[in-house]
C-alpha positions as CSV (number, residue, x, y, z in Angstrom):
1,M,-10.2,27.0,-12.1
2,E,-11.8,23.5,-12.2
3,R,-9.9,20.3,-11.4
4,A,-9.0,18.1,-14.3
5,G,-10.8,15.1,-12.6
6,R,-14.1,16.9,-12.5
7,V,-13.9,18.1,-16.1
8,L,-13.0,14.6,-17.3
9,G,-15.9,13.1,-15.2
10,K,-18.4,15.5,-17.0
11,L,-17.2,14.8,-20.5
12,K,-19.0,12.1,-22.5
13,L,-15.8,11.1,-24.2
14,A,-14.2,10.6,-20.9
15,K,-16.1,7.3,-20.2
16,N,-14.1,5.7,-23.1
17,A,-10.8,7.2,-22.4
18,V,-10.6,7.1,-18.5
19,S,-12.4,4.5,-16.5
20,D,-14.3,5.4,-13.3
21,E,-11.6,3.3,-11.5
22,E,-8.8,5.4,-12.7
23,L,-10.6,8.5,-11.8
24,A,-11.5,7.3,-8.4
25,R,-8.0,6.2,-7.7
26,S,-6.3,9.3,-9.1
27,A,-8.8,11.5,-7.0
28,W,-7.8,9.8,-3.6
29,P,-4.7,11.9,-2.8
30,A,-6.4,15.1,-3.6
31,A,-9.5,14.1,-1.5
32,V,-7.7,13.0,1.6
33,G,-4.4,15.2,1.6
34,K,-0.7,14.6,1.6
35,K,-0.5,13.0,5.2
36,I,-3.1,10.4,4.6
37,A,-2.2,9.7,1.1
38,L,1.3,8.9,2.2
39,R,-0.1,6.1,4.5
40,T,-2.8,4.7,2.1
41,T,-3.2,3.6,-1.5
42,A,-6.4,3.4,-3.3
43,V,-6.0,0.1,-5.2
44,G,-9.2,-0.3,-7.0
45,L,-12.9,0.2,-7.5
46,V,-15.3,-2.7,-7.1
47,R,-18.7,-1.6,-8.4
48,T,-19.1,1.5,-6.5
49,R,-16.8,0.6,-3.4
50,L,-13.3,2.0,-3.4
51,V,-10.8,-0.3,-1.8
52,V,-8.0,1.5,0.0
53,E,-4.9,-0.2,1.5
54,V,-3.7,1.2,4.9
55,E,-0.6,0.7,6.8
56,D,-2.0,-0.8,9.7
57,I,-5.2,-1.5,11.8
58,V,-4.8,1.9,13.6
59,W,-5.0,3.7,10.3
60,Q,-7.9,1.4,9.2
61,R,-10.0,2.4,12.4
62,Q,-9.3,6.0,12.2
63,L,-10.1,6.3,8.5
64,W,-13.2,4.3,9.1
65,T,-14.5,6.9,11.5
66,L,-13.8,9.5,8.8
67,R,-15.4,7.7,5.8
68,A,-18.4,9.9,5.5
69,Q,-16.3,13.0,5.1
70,I,-13.9,11.2,2.9
71,L,-16.7,10.0,0.6
72,Q,-18.1,13.8,0.4
73,R,-14.6,15.0,-0.5
74,V,-14.1,12.4,-3.0
75,E,-17.3,13.3,-4.7
76,Q,-16.4,16.9,-4.5
77,V,-13.0,16.3,-6.2
78,L,-14.6,14.1,-9.0
79,G,-17.7,16.2,-9.7
80,R,-20.0,13.3,-9.6
81,K,-20.8,10.2,-7.4
82,I,-18.6,7.3,-8.6
83,V,-17.7,6.1,-5.2
84,E,-20.5,5.1,-2.6
85,E,-18.6,3.2,-0.1
86,I,-14.9,2.9,0.9
87,E,-13.4,-0.3,2.2
88,F,-10.1,0.0,4.2
89,K,-7.9,-3.0,4.1
90,V,-4.7,-3.5,6.0
91,G,-2.0,-3.8,3.4
92,V,0.8,-6.3,3.2
93,P,4.0,-4.4,4.2
94,R,6.3,-4.0,1.2
95,M,10.0,-4.3,1.5
96,K,11.9,-1.3,0.3
97,P,14.8,-1.7,-2.1
98,A,17.9,-2.3,-0.3
99,R,21.6,-2.5,-1.3
100,A,23.3,-6.0,-1.1
101,E,26.2,-6.0,1.3
102,V,29.2,-8.0,0.6
103,L,30.4,-10.0,3.5
104,A,33.9,-10.6,4.4
105,P,35.1,-14.1,3.6
106,S,35.1,-16.4,6.7
107,N,37.6,-18.9,7.8
108,D,35.1,-21.0,9.4
109,E,34.2,-24.3,7.8
110,A,30.6,-24.0,9.2
111,D,29.8,-21.1,6.9
112,L,30.2,-23.5,4.0
113,I,27.2,-25.6,5.3
114,L,24.2,-24.1,3.0
115,D,21.4,-25.1,5.2
116,P,21.0,-22.4,7.9
117,V,19.5,-24.8,10.5
118,F,22.4,-27.4,10.0
119,R,24.8,-24.6,10.3
120,V,23.4,-23.2,13.5
121,N,23.2,-26.7,15.0
122,Y,26.7,-27.4,14.0
123,K,28.0,-24.4,15.4
124,A,26.2,-25.0,18.7
125,A,27.5,-28.6,18.9
126,R,31.0,-27.6,18.2
127,K,30.9,-24.9,21.0
128,R,29.4,-27.4,23.5
129,A,32.4,-29.9,22.5
130,N,35.0,-27.2,23.0
131,S,33.7,-26.0,26.3
């Protein structure tokens, strides 16, 4: 059974329906496998260069050494040569969603100071004065 990406890549109608960039980005996880796909994201195709965000510089260096094999695998998954180069960029870490926590009300008048720097300075000065 042939992969859908390969079939779409060969169809003449596919050029209008699905762009080369969409094909390349969707082929990335299949080409590199689950472990690498969890740590990377194919973000775009610039001409024939696939731009991939990686977690950190260690992943960037490791994947750079494997780029020839990854290019062959991407071509194999797509069925034609869309991607000729791969650029690995260290991505900006994204914060995961978190629940807001409700803090218990405080009896300290310093907590009413909105500016965090002034609040810390006030608490430090008060502590020195009471010592």
